[in-house]
C-alpha positions as CSV (number, residue, x, y, z in Angstrom):
1,M,-18.1,-1.4,-3.1
2,A,-20.6,-1.9,0.1
3,V,-19.4,-4.4,2.3
4,P,-22.4,-6.3,3.8
5,G,-23.0,-6.0,7.3
6,A,-20.4,-3.3,7.9
7,P,-21.5,0.1,9.3
8,Y,-20.8,3.3,6.7
9,V,-17.5,4.8,6.7
10,E,-16.1,7.3,4.5
11,A,-14.4,6.0,1.4
12,V,-10.8,6.0,2.0
13,P,-8.3,5.4,-0.9
14,T,-5.0,3.7,-1.1
15,T,-2.6,5.1,-3.8
16,Y,0.9,4.6,-5.2
17,R,3.5,6.4,-6.7
18,L,6.4,5.4,-8.7
19,D,9.9,6.9,-8.3
20,L,11.3,5.9,-11.8
21,A,14.8,7.3,-11.2
22,N,15.2,4.9,-8.0
23,R,13.0,2.2,-9.1
24,V,10.8,2.4,-5.8
25,V,7.2,2.0,-5.5
26,Y,5.6,4.3,-2.7
27,S,2.1,3.0,-1.6
28,R,0.2,4.7,1.0
29,A,-2.9,3.7,2.8
30,W,-4.7,5.8,5.6
31,G,-7.9,5.7,7.7
32,V,-10.2,2.9,7.4
33,V,-8.8,0.4,4.7
34,W,-10.5,-2.7,3.1
35,D,-9.2,-6.0,1.5
36,E,-10.5,-5.0,-2.1
37,E,-8.3,-1.6,-1.7
38,F,-5.4,-3.7,-1.5
39,E,-6.3,-6.2,-4.1
40,A,-7.0,-3.0,-6.4
41,H,-3.6,-1.8,-5.9
42,S,-1.8,-4.9,-6.5
43,R,-3.8,-5.8,-9.8
44,A,-3.2,-2.1,-10.9
45,L,0.4,-2.2,-10.0
46,K,1.2,-5.4,-11.8
47,A,-0.5,-3.7,-15.2
48,D,1.3,-0.6,-14.7
49,A,3.5,-0.4,-17.9
50,R,6.0,1.9,-15.9
51,F,6.5,-0.7,-12.9
52,A,9.1,-3.8,-13.2
53,P,8.8,-6.6,-10.6
54,D,12.6,-5.8,-9.5
55,F,11.5,-2.5,-8.1
56,R,11.8,-2.0,-4.3
57,Q,8.5,-0.5,-2.2
58,L,8.1,1.4,0.8
59,Q,4.3,0.7,1.9
60,D,3.3,3.5,4.1
61,L,0.5,2.3,6.6
62,V,1.1,4.6,9.3
63,D,-1.8,6.6,9.1
64,V,-4.0,3.6,8.9
65,T,-6.4,4.0,12.0
66,E,-8.7,1.0,11.2
67,P,-7.4,-2.3,9.0
68,R,-10.7,-4.2,8.0
69,V,-8.7,-6.6,6.5
70,T,-9.1,-10.4,6.8
71,P,-7.0,-13.3,6.5
72,A,-8.7,-14.5,3.2
73,G,-8.1,-11.0,1.9
74,L,-4.5,-10.9,2.9
75,R,-4.2,-14.6,1.2
76,R,-5.6,-13.2,-2.0
77,V,-3.5,-9.9,-2.1
78,A,-0.2,-12.3,-1.2
79,G,-1.4,-14.3,-4.5
80,L,-1.5,-11.2,-6.6
81,N,2.1,-10.0,-5.5
82,P,3.4,-8.3,-8.6
83,F,7.0,-8.2,-7.2
84,G,9.8,-10.6,-8.3
85,Q,12.9,-12.0,-7.1
86,H,14.8,-10.2,-4.8
87,A,12.8,-7.2,-4.9
88,R,12.7,-5.3,-1.2
89,R,9.6,-4.4,0.4
90,A,9.4,-2.3,3.4
91,V,6.1,-2.2,5.3
92,L,5.8,0.9,7.5
93,V,3.4,0.9,10.5
94,A,2.6,2.7,13.6
95,S,-0.1,0.7,15.5
96,D,0.0,-2.6,17.1
97,I,-2.9,-3.7,14.9
98,A,-1.6,-2.5,11.8
99,F,1.9,-4.5,12.6
100,G,-0.1,-7.7,13.5
101,F,-1.7,-7.6,10.1
102,A,1.2,-6.5,8.3
103,R,3.1,-9.4,10.1
104,M,0.1,-11.8,9.1
105,H,0.6,-11.0,5.3
106,E,4.2,-11.3,5.6
107,M,3.7,-15.1,6.8
108,L,1.1,-15.9,4.3
109,R,3.3,-15.1,1.4
110,V,5.0,-18.6,1.5
111,D,5.7,-18.9,-2.1
112,A,6.9,-15.1,-2.6
113,E,10.1,-14.5,-4.6
114,D,10.6,-11.0,-2.9
115,E,11.7,-9.8,0.6
116,L,9.4,-8.1,2.9
117,Q,9.9,-6.7,6.3
118,V,7.8,-4.7,8.4
119,F,9.0,-1.6,10.3
120,R,7.7,1.0,12.9
121,D,10.8,3.3,12.1
122,R,11.1,5.1,8.8
123,A,14.8,5.6,8.9
124,A,15.2,1.8,9.4
125,A,13.0,1.1,6.7
126,L,14.5,3.4,4.2
127,A,18.0,1.9,5.2
128,W,16.7,-1.5,4.7
129,L,15.6,-0.4,1.2
130,G,19.1,1.1,0.2
131,L,17.4,4.6,0.1
132,P,19.0,7.7,1.8
133,A,17.4,9.0,5.2
134,G,15.9,12.1,3.5
135,W,14.2,10.2,0.8
136,T,10.5,11.3,-0.2
137,P,8.2,10.1,-2.7
138,P,8.0,11.8,-6.0
139,P,5.3,14.5,-6.4
140,V,1.7,13.1,-7.8
141,S,1.2,12.8,-11.3
142,P,-1.7,12.0,-13.7
143,A,-0.4,8.7,-13.9
144,D,-0.9,7.8,-10.3
145,R,-3.8,5.6,-9.2
146,V,-5.9,5.9,-6.3
147,F,-8.3,3.0,-5.2
148,E,-11.4,3.3,-2.9
149,I,-14.4,2.0,-1.7
150,A,-16.9,4.3,-3.5
151,G,-20.5,3.7,-3.6
152,A,-21.7,0.4,-4.9
153,S,-19.2,0.4,-8.0
154,G,-15.7,0.2,-5.8
155,A,-14.2,1.5,-9.1
156,D,-10.9,3.4,-8.7
157,T,-11.0,6.9,-9.1
158,A,-8.9,9.9,-10.9
159,P,-5.6,10.6,-9.2
160,R,-5.4,13.1,-6.6
161,E,-3.2,14.1,-3.6
162,P,-3.8,11.3,-0.9
163,G,-5.4,12.3,2.3
164,A,-6.6,15.5,0.7
165,G,-9.7,17.1,2.5
166,K,-9.2,13.9,5.3
167,G,-7.2,16.5,7.6
168,T,-4.3,13.5,7.9
169,G,-1.7,15.4,5.8
170,D,0.6,13.2,3.9
171,G,2.3,11.5,6.6
172,V,5.9,11.9,5.0
């Protein structure tokens, strides 16, 4: 979906993969990200029959270069939260600006039943989630979803490896 008044940027998706054996959602975003991508991500995760509200989540935002999110968008995403009571969610960031937006999101979740913490260190995030230091997300599967601002439709796209063709690697 085109954003009025915003300069053109290449569409950059967000995605998630489910590790069903460990009951973990691995979410990833990179490049320039918008409110609509995070909203689509939350809606799709809630509708995914494989997902359960007690799953843990590692939200990897390390490769986000420009978060174009707004306080209003963060409030909408907080209201769409599919996670339930006692679910642990770790947000992994690298930049100060991403850290600030992640903390703002954390504070806007006033009625959330889950636990969310922001981390700069992957090992600390994994330990807090109760995952081994060497945990890696499962391989991409046909059931995985990718969300991106694309043309005028803003529709989500077919699954593909995150970061493919972007030169960013998988960041994991």
